[in-house]
C-alpha positions as CSV (number, residue, x, y, z in Angstrom):
1,M,100.5,93.0,85.9
2,S,101.6,95.6,88.4
3,K,103.2,94.5,91.7
4,K,100.3,96.2,93.7
5,K,97.6,94.4,91.6
6,E,99.4,91.1,91.8
7,G,99.8,91.4,95.6
8,N,96.2,92.4,96.1
9,N,95.1,89.3,94.1
10,F,97.0,87.2,96.6
11,V,95.3,89.1,99.5
12,K,91.9,88.6,97.9
13,K,92.4,84.8,97.7
14,Y,93.7,84.8,101.3
15,L,90.6,86.7,102.6
16,D,88.3,84.3,100.7
17,R,90.1,81.3,102.3
18,K,89.8,82.9,105.7
19,N,86.0,83.4,105.2
20,Y,86.0,87.2,104.9
21,E,83.2,88.7,102.9
22,I,84.7,91.5,100.8
23,L,82.4,94.5,101.0
24,E,84.4,97.0,99.0
25,E,87.6,97.0,97.0
26,N,89.7,100.2,96.5
27,F,87.4,102.3,98.6
28,K,88.3,105.9,97.8
29,V,87.6,109.3,99.4
30,A,89.3,112.2,97.7
31,D,93.0,111.1,97.4
32,A,92.7,108.5,100.1
33,I,92.2,104.8,99.3
34,I,91.9,101.5,101.2
35,P,92.3,98.3,99.2
36,F,89.8,96.2,101.1
37,I,86.8,96.5,103.4
38,A,85.6,93.1,104.6
39,R,83.4,91.5,107.1
40,K,84.1,88.4,109.2
41,N,82.0,87.2,112.2
42,G,80.0,90.4,112.2
43,E,83.1,92.6,112.4
44,I,84.1,95.2,109.8
45,H,87.8,95.1,108.8
46,F,89.5,97.9,106.9
47,I,92.5,96.3,105.3
48,D,95.6,98.0,103.8
49,T,98.2,96.0,102.0
50,K,102.0,96.4,101.9
51,I,103.6,94.6,99.0
52,R,107.2,93.7,98.0
53,R,109.0,91.3,95.7
54,A,110.9,88.4,97.4
55,H,114.3,90.1,97.1
56,A,113.2,93.1,99.2
57,G,112.1,91.2,102.4
58,F,108.9,91.8,104.4
59,P,107.6,95.3,104.2
60,E,107.7,97.0,107.6
61,Y,104.8,99.2,108.5
62,T,104.6,102.2,110.9
63,I,101.5,104.0,111.9
64,T,102.5,107.6,112.4
65,N,100.0,110.1,113.8
66,S,99.3,111.5,110.3
67,K,98.8,108.0,108.9
68,R,96.5,107.1,111.8
69,A,94.4,110.3,111.0
70,Y,94.4,109.3,107.3
71,Y,93.1,105.7,108.1
72,E,90.6,107.0,110.7
73,G,89.2,109.5,108.2
74,L,88.6,106.7,105.6
75,M,87.0,104.5,108.2
76,L,84.7,107.3,109.5
77,T,83.6,108.2,105.9
78,Y,82.8,104.6,105.2
79,V,80.8,104.2,108.4
80,I,78.8,107.4,107.8
81,K,78.1,106.5,104.2
82,N,77.2,102.8,104.7
83,R,75.9,102.6,108.3
84,P,77.1,99.0,108.8
85,A,75.2,96.9,111.4
86,S,78.4,95.8,113.1
87,G,79.5,97.6,116.2
88,R,83.1,96.3,116.0
89,I,85.4,97.9,113.5
90,G,89.1,97.2,113.1
91,F,92.0,98.2,110.9
92,D,94.4,95.4,109.6
93,I,97.5,95.4,107.5
94,I,98.4,92.5,105.3
95,S,102.1,92.4,104.3
96,V,102.8,90.4,101.1
97,I,106.1,89.1,99.7
98,I,105.6,88.0,96.1
99,I,107.9,84.9,95.5
100,D,106.7,84.2,91.9
101,D,103.6,84.4,89.8
102,A,101.9,81.6,91.9
103,T,103.4,82.0,95.3
104,A,103.4,84.7,98.0
105,S,104.0,84.8,101.7
106,L,101.5,86.9,103.8
107,R,101.5,88.3,107.3
108,H,98.2,89.5,108.7
109,H,98.5,92.2,111.3
110,S,95.1,92.6,113.0
111,D,93.7,95.7,114.7
112,V,96.8,97.8,114.3
113,L,95.1,101.1,115.3
114,A,94.0,99.7,118.6
115,E,95.4,101.5,121.6
116,N,97.8,99.3,123.7
């Protein structure tokens, strides 16, 4: 199994345990893709994943202006297409370190596109 697929399986289990309802997996628009779109407490969460093996350490993430535009374009396309009832939408990143086939460490970074 690929590292990405294995990591996303850990994330899917995590989201289920945290009572997220997964609405879409691998939502794609042209060449852009977001691994998960989920709902919790009436809020829509667009969730990207960053995955590494244990020896590499936690993946860092940076949101550059071009990456922000990429994510915002995906979010806008989904909202226009699906017209979700929720008024609150956020963008999360879940970092995953795969320890072994049964174990991973996750960090959930919420609402990373929000202005400070």
